Structures are given as structure tokens and as C-alpha cells.
N, C-alpha and C positions, 0 to 999 in steps of 0.2 A: 450388460455393467446392468449393474441399478439404474446409474442415468437413464443409459437408453431406454428401463422398461416401462421409465414413471412414463416418461415425455413422453412415450405411445400408450399407456393405459390411467395414469394420475398427472398426468402436467402440472396439476393442484392440489398438492398435499399436505398432508397435515401432520407435522413434526414438533415432539416433543425441545424444550431449550431447557438448560441446568436447572433452570426456576421450579421448571417445570409446567410453568403456559407451556399455549401452543400458536403454533404460527403457524403461516398455508406456504410453505418451498415450492417456487419457480425453476424448475429445468429448462423448459424452452426456451428458447435466441429471443426469439419476436416476444413474447410474453414477457421476459426480464428485460428487453428492451424497448419495449411500450411501458411498463409499469416504473422501469429509473428515470426515461423522458417525460415522463408524465404527472408534471406538480401538484394536481391535486393526492401523488404517493407523498406525503411531505415523511420530515423525518421526526413531527413530533410523537416521540419512543416516550413522552413520560403522560401524554395526554391520558385522560382515568379508560379503562380499558385496553390500551393496548398492552400487551404482552410485555411481560421485561425475561431479560438473556438472563439473568443471575437474578439469588434471590437475596444480594446485599442494598440494602440501606443507602452505599453509595452509587449503583446503579450502575456500575461497567463502564465501558468503553461510548458505549451509546448511547449514554443517558448520565453520566455526572454531572461534576460540575462544570466543567469544560465544556462540554455537547451542550448545553442546555444555556449555557451563558452564549452564543455565534447563534445570530439568526436563522431560524432551518425552516425557511420557507418564503414565496410571495418573495413584495421590494427590496425588503430589507436585505434580504439575505441576497439577492441582485446588486448588491450596492455594494453586501460583505465582501463578494468573491471580481467586482470590478476593481477596487481597489487595493485585492489582494491582491489579483490572477494581472493585472498587466507587472508583473516585477516577474515575470514567469515564464516568456514567452519561449517562443523557439529562439530566435535571433540573440538576446542573454541566452540563453544556452549554452548557443555555440560558440560568442566569445568566451565563453567563464571556460570552454571544454579546453585547452591549453593547457591550462594551471588544474587539471584536474585530470588532465592524460602525462602531467609529470607526476604529481601526488600518486598515482595504481602503478606508475613505475617505480617509484620509490621502495612503497611494498611489496612490490613484485622481487625485490631486490633484498630487499632484509631477509624475506621469507625464504631466497633461495641461499640468502645465508647463512640462516638458520639452522640449511639442511634438508632432509627430505625423509622421512615422506612426514607432510605440513599439513596441518589445517588451513583450506585455504578461507572456510567460512571467521575464522579468527585474525590469520594472518591479511588479509585483501578485502573479503564481502564486508568484513562488518566497520573496519574504522575508515575506508574508504568513505561512504555514506556521510557519517558521522563526519569528519572530518572536512565534507561540505556541508554540509546542512550550518553542521558553529560553520566555520566562513562564511558561508548565506545570514545567516540573521547574527554573525557578531559575537559568540559566544565560548568561552575558553573552550578546547575540545579535554581538554583537563580535564575538564570535568568531568567524562564522558563515560565516566562510570557510574554517577550519579544517573543523568539521562538513560542509559540501560537498566539502571534498578524498578524506576519511577517508571518505566517506560512499561517494561517486562509488566509490569506490576496493572499497568490501565488496559492490557492488552490481554490479558492470559484468562480466560473465563472461569477458570475450575480451581486454580494451585492458592489464592491468599484469602483471607480469612476478610470480612468488614473493614474491620480495624488497622488490619497492615494496609487494605487501597487510601483506606480514610487518611490514614498518617502523610501515602507515600502521596496522593494529590493535595495535603496542607503545604506538604514543603517542597515541592514543584510550582505549585502555585506563587511559593513564598519567594522562592530563589526568578519566577520569571518577573516577577512586578518589583524584587531588586535592581534587574538585570534592567530592564527598562526604566526603570528611576534612573538609572547613570547614566543611559543614553540618553535620555531626557537632557540632563545636567552638561555630557561632550557627547554629542552627536560623531558618530563617524561615518563609515559607508559604507552600510546594510543596511538589510534589509529592515527590520525594526526599528532601525534611524528617522529609515524614512516612513516608513507608515506612522511614525509619531507625527511627523506632520500631514502627509496625506488627506488632502480633500475629497472630494464628490465634487461636481457639479456643483451645486448647492451651498456650497463649503464647512459642508461636512465632516469631518474626519473619526476615527475610529477611536470609543470611551476606552477607557482607562483597565473595566473589565473586559473587554473586545481586542486589543492588546495584551493581552496576558496571555487569554483564550487561546490566541492565535497565533503565536507566540507558543504557545504549550505543542497546541497543534499540528504544526512547523516542524519539530523537531522531534515528537514523536513519530508523524507521516514519512517525515523525513529520513529516519534513519533507518529503523526496524522495517520497512515494509522493502525497502530497495536495498537492504541492505541481505531478508533472505530472498528476494527475487534473485540477484548476484548469483546464490551460492545453488539455490533449484538451475540456474540455465547453465551455468554450468556443467550440473550433474547431468542433465538431461542432456547433452550435446557430448559428454565421458561420455554416459554410460551405452552409447554405439557409437564406435570409432569410426566407421564410416560417413556421420557428424561433422565429428572433428577436422577431417581427414578434405573434406567437404570446402570446410568453409577455411582450412592451410591453400588449397591450392586454387582457393578465387574469396579475397577478400571482400569484393564488391554486394557478397552474401550477408554480409553483417549487419545490414540494418534488418531486411527481412527477417533473419536466424531470430532477433532478440523478438519483432515482435510476433512469431510464428512461439518461440517458448515462452512468450507474456499470453496466450494461447494454447498452447496443449501443457501450460501447469494446471494439475489437477492436483493439487494444493494450496490455492489457491485463500484458503480459509473458513473463514464462517460466511462469510458474504455479504450483500446489500443490506440491510434492515427498513421498511419502510411501510407507513400506518396512513390506512386509508379511512375517513369519515364521510362517504359516503355509499351507497351500491353501484359494485362498477363489476362489468365486465374484462373478463383475461380469457383471451380465447372463445370455448365454448363454455367457461365457465362464470358464473355471480357470484364476483366476491361479497362478500355486505361491508356496509356500513362496523367500525368497529374492530377491523381484522388488520392484524399484523401481517408483512410477509416480509419471506425471507426468500432473497433473490442471488439463485447460486449460479452467482459468473461460472464458475467453471464449467459448469453441468451445459449451459446454455451455449459455453466455447466450445464443446465437443457434438454440438448438433449438429446430423448429417443432411437434417433440410437446407443450413446455413450454409456450410462450411463440406467442397470434397473432400471424397476419405477423411473427414474430421479426425477420425482416430492413429491417423495416420502425423509422426513431423517432418515436415517439407518444407526446408528453409529459406526455399526459392516462393513459397507463398504470397499471393500480392492479387488481387487486395486483399487485407486483412482486415474485415474489421471486429477485432475481438473485444469483449467486454470486460480486460481485466482490468482497467482506467472503466470503468461502469460509464453512465450515458446521462446526460442532461444537464438539467441544471448542479448536479452534485457529482460529475465525474472530473479525476483526481485533480487540484489544481498543479500537481506536480508534476504529472506527465511528460511535462520534455522533457526536466532536469534529471529522473529519472530514467526515461530515456536514450539519455546523453550520458548519463552513467553508466548502463546497462553498455552501450557500444564501444567507450571506451576501454571498461573492462575487458569488454571479451576480443577487442584488439588489442590491446598490450597484450593479453597472454600468449595467444596467436602469434605476434611479433619473438614475444620473450622467451615464450616454455612450448613454442611446436610439439612438444613431444607429454605434455601434458596426459596423466589418462588419472586415473581415479586408484585408489588405494586399496581401497575394496571394493566388495562386489556389489553394485549397483542395488539391488537387493538387501543389503544387509544397511545402506545405509537409514539413520535413526532420526526418525520425526519428530517433531516438537507436539508436547497434545495439550487443548487443549487452549493455544493462541491463536486470536483472532485472523492471521494474519499468517496463516499455515508456515510450514519454514523449519529445518534443516538443523538435528544439535550440530551439526559440524559437516565439514566438506576433507577429510582425509585425500590426500595426495598425492602423486610421482611425477619426478620427472624425466 
């Protein structure tokens, strides 16, 4: 496999982005974890000399208005993260679990009623995270097609023109600003209503621009990434019926199976981008001031020095310190929510559709091209 060759022979490789700019690609587990955990490697992708992912003026997901509005490092980032992360604790997600299970059950029932074969991504993997994040943020689920369009535009590296990206960002900004204004006037029992009045120990809250960018970021990350991961997880488990049969025989493996699906996923998308403004050693390589680094978590998660039998899917693997959610100060805020949704979906499908199977050969599943978070176009299933 190319990853193994890179880890062995060229752990800090030069790669060219769609913009034509070069980045340093990391594929070793230890190197990726080091960079993601090191505060010297920031997300200041608008810094002079930082490599661009795309050549669009709007900057793409990692360098657009939303990304640049939120603090990208230091104490301000920690302050923002503390204000937001208190609403994404494992305890809160456990409390939300019964409602998520009920919705997943209704979606599966509707899919069964429609008949087989069915597209599990369209019927379950996409609408469930959309419902969850819309419910959490207090935004209408009826607007989900608009969210999907904005999200796809912001997450795609090659499909849209610069003008299309600018229009999508402007529409999304206007929508979220209007929603926050409505919540300020009439607060509800939702995350944005709470963030509007939340303050830190010094009595400081989020600015209006930070509220808008936070709402946008949560909406994009809260549905697109999880929807794609649900579909990929089910595909991985059904690609080898022995995996599905093992889960049917032992539901206690659901939690570790979800973690292993996150680790085993070879299509995590672009990876995480970082920028360094000083000379730093990564492994045996000196990375110089002004370098933009691309951390390939999918490659790191297959590193045989970090995981025994790294290229095998072991549903009982424990411990499993994978890097699917990143590491350090910028690790995924919503990972407890994502884990809850993945575990719920797997449990509901095992209970309601034990005979679930792929309706096409696994090698014929079509991947989405150009999307930052990776994914499948659809997941045809039968039962």
C-alpha cells in the first residue's frame, strides 16, 4: 500500500494541492499526533506564505470567512472552545440518546415501507444527523436541502466556481444571522439560544460574528461528516458478512465496532491542515518556517507501529487511540455526538434489519470525488 511506503521511505512528503501550492504530507501516526497536539502548529491558513488548498478567492473551507472569524489558536481559541464544548459532553449526549434512537427507528421504518432495494444514505445516514443538529441548534429541519447545498459547496474542493462559493457563503451568513436574531428575540431550549447568553469566567460572551460562524460550523460539521461516516461504517460492516454476523451475535461489540470503523476508514477525506511559523523537527525531518502541513489521519490510523494488525478490521479492538477526530486543542468538538449517532444507528439496524446486506458488490460502491470529508454517493441495500 502507498501509505506504508510513504511511512517507511518518505514520512514527510511533498504534495500538490488543487491550487497548485505544495504542502508537507504526514502519514506516520506519531508524526500526525505530534503536529495535531502541538500548539505551535496553528490553523492560520491566511498567513502570508501559507499554502492554499484551492485557488479560489473565497479560500475554501479552511480559509473562508467562517474559518477566519473563529479564533484559530492561543487563548482566544481556548476561550471559544470552552464556551461551546460544555454543550457537547458525553453526559449530555447520553441524555439525548433516546430521542435519537426514536428518530432512527422512524427513518428505518419509512425506508422499509418504501421497499427494497433502498439507498441507506438517503433514507437514514443523511436525514438522521440533519435532524439531530437542527434539533440541537433550533433551526427548521425543513431547511435541510438548503443546508445540504451550502455545505456541499463549502466542503467541495473542485466542483464549484469561486462565484458559486461566494454566493453560498453569503446566503449562509444571512440565514444564520437571521436565525440568531430570532433566537435572541425569542430564546428557546436550543444550543444557539444558550450560546447567545453564555459567558466565560470574565463575563465575556461570543461576538455576533462568532455566533454566526459557530452556528455555521456546527451545522456543516454536524451533519455532513456524520452522514458520510454512517454510510461508510455500514458499508464496511456489510462488505464482509462475518463482521455483521459477529455483531448480531454480540451487541456488546457495538461501541468498539464504531471506534474500529472510525479507525479503519480509508476515506477520511483531505485530512487536517496546519501551518508552522518556525523551524520544527517532525521525526527525523526538519520542517522549516512557513511550511503548511497536511496531516493524513487515515494513513496514521493504519500505521502498523501504532496498531497491531493495522490493516485488519477488529471489531473488538481495545484500546483504540485512533485519530479520526484529530487530537489536541483542535480535536472535533462534536465527537461525543458523532459517536452517539453511530452507535445508535448500528444498534437500530441490528435490531430491526438483521438480514441487511449490500445490494451491490462492495467494490462497486461509488465514492464522492473532491469532498473534503470523503464519502459515498449512496449505499444501496436490501434485507
